[in-house]
N, C-alpha and C positions, 0 to 999 in steps of 0.2 A: 491543797497540795502546798506545805511550805514549802520556802524558797531550799532550804537543807535536802530535803525530800526529792525535789527536781535536780539541784545539782550531785546528789546522789544516784538518781538515776540515770542522769546525763553522764556520769562518770562509770558506772558500770556498761553504760552503750559505747561509751568509746573503749572500753578493756576488751568489750567482746569484738567491736569492728575490728582492732589492732589483730586478735585472736583469728577470727575469719579472714582476713588479710593474708596473715603468715601462712596460714591454710592453704588457700588459694594460688599465690606466691609459688609455695615449693610443690605443691602438685605441679604447677604449670613448667616450674622453671628447675625443680631440684633446691635444697638446704642453703647451698651456697650463695644462692641468689637473695635469699632473704636476709638483708643488712638493715639496721636501723633507719638507715637514709630513705630506702627502696619503699620501706613500710610508712615511713613517716609522710613521705611525698603521694603514697598510694591512700592512705586514711585522708592525706589532706590535714595534718596537725603538725606542728614543729616536733624536732627530736625530743627537745626538753618535756612536751606532753606526753610522746611517748614513753620515756624515761618517767615518766610521775606515775607509770603505769607496772613498769617492767625496767629490772636494774639492767637487762641485755637481753642477746640472744636466745642465752640458754634459758632464762626465764620465761620468755616467750615460748620456746619448744616444750619447755617444762608444761605451759598452759593447755599448749596446742596439743601434747601427749595425754594430759587429764581429760581433757575434752574428747580425746580420740576412745580412751578407756568407756568412756560414758556410752560412745557410739556403737562401741563392739558390744558390750554389755546390754544393750537393749536389742540389737539384732540377734544378737545369740538366745537371749530370752526369748523374744518371737520367735525364732525358728525353733528351739525347743519345745513349746508351747503350742505350736500347730500340729505336735505329733501327738499321737496317742501312746505308742509303746516307749518303753525306755531306748530300743535301741535304735529306731527311726528318729526318735530325739536326739540320740547321740551322734549320729549321720546326719541329720539336719545342722546341729550347733557345728559341727565341723567344717561342712559345705560354707555355713554363713563366714565361719574363722578365715579360714581360705580367699572365698571371693571378699572378704574384708580387704585383705592382704593385698590380694591383686587389682581392687578398683583402688585401693587408697596408700598407694606404695609409699609416699613422702609422709603422710600421715603416722601409716606402720613404722615405718623407720625410726618418726620422734618417740613413738611409744615405744620399739624393741629392741631399735641397733643403735641409736646415736647416744652418748654416752649423756647419764643424766641423774639427776642427785635423788632423782623420786625412788621411796624406802618400798622395797617388794619384800614379801612374807617376813614383815616386823611388825611388830604393836602399833609404828606411828605408819604403819598403809593407809595410801589414800582410800577414803570409801569409794572409789569410781572403779580402782583398781580390785579390790576388795570384789564390789560385784560384777567384775568380768569372771573371775577366779570363781565365783560361787556357780556361776551359770555352767562353768565346766561340771565342779563337784556335783551337782544337782542332777547329772545322767551319767558319770564313769563306775565301771564296776567291772569285774566281779570280783567281790571279795565278801567275807563275813566281819571282817573287824572294822569298824568305823573310821576307828583311827589309821587306816589304811586310805580311805577319801582320796586327803590331799594328796597323798604320795601317787595315788593313781592318775589322780588330777595333773600334776607337776608333769608325769612323764607323757600323758595325752598331749597336751599344751606342748610339751618341749616337741614332742614330733609333728604336730601341726607347724610349729613356728621353723621347724628344722626346714618343712616341704615348703612351706611359703616363702622363706630364703632363699633355698635351692631353687625354684624353678624362677623366681624373680631372678636371680641372677645369670640363669639360664644354664644352672649345671645340673636340674633335670627336667625332661620335657615335661610340658606342660597338659596335652592331651593326655597323660595317665593319672593326674591329679584324683581322678575319680576312682581308680584303684588301688592308689593309696589309700584314700581315705577308707575306701570298703574294706581291707585288710587292718588298717586301726581299728574301726569298728567292730570287727570281728573280735580281737585282741583285747578290748577294752569294754565293750558291751554288757552289761549286767545279766545273770542269765533272767528270761523270761521266766515269770510265773504265769501259772493257772490261776 
């Protein structure tokens, strides 16, 4: 391995270390606790080194959010593919989404609640966001027009997001989350074919 390759590998490792530290600190203490000073202390690098990777906290949150979308897409994919029927796959995907939001509230906040410069639903939407949305599109229905898949997926996603945020904010009781998901699935599941 050349010296240049080694430096690039070490830089990538530092970059990932900063993202991981930000995620852990945010989950433990909230995003207000995530400062460049605290991150620099936590990863044992100077603030200038941290700034050589990220322009500031917003850039770190963006990187955390992108990683979160990769994680969410993978979890929804696993849940969807573990089921045979599209209706069961839609329910499993919805459960995976709601569990993700409940189990990683700070990460979910970075992805969907905090202000971001991540472009959604545009030509330059990052692949991680597209992959997560594609998982919903893969199982949502019922309709005959393929052009409506995206619209149905947006509404299903919006409903899941609303449930996640309202339960997290104690605006809706968590114990009825399964009932809410069942209702959504009944409305959005594609018709079963023989």
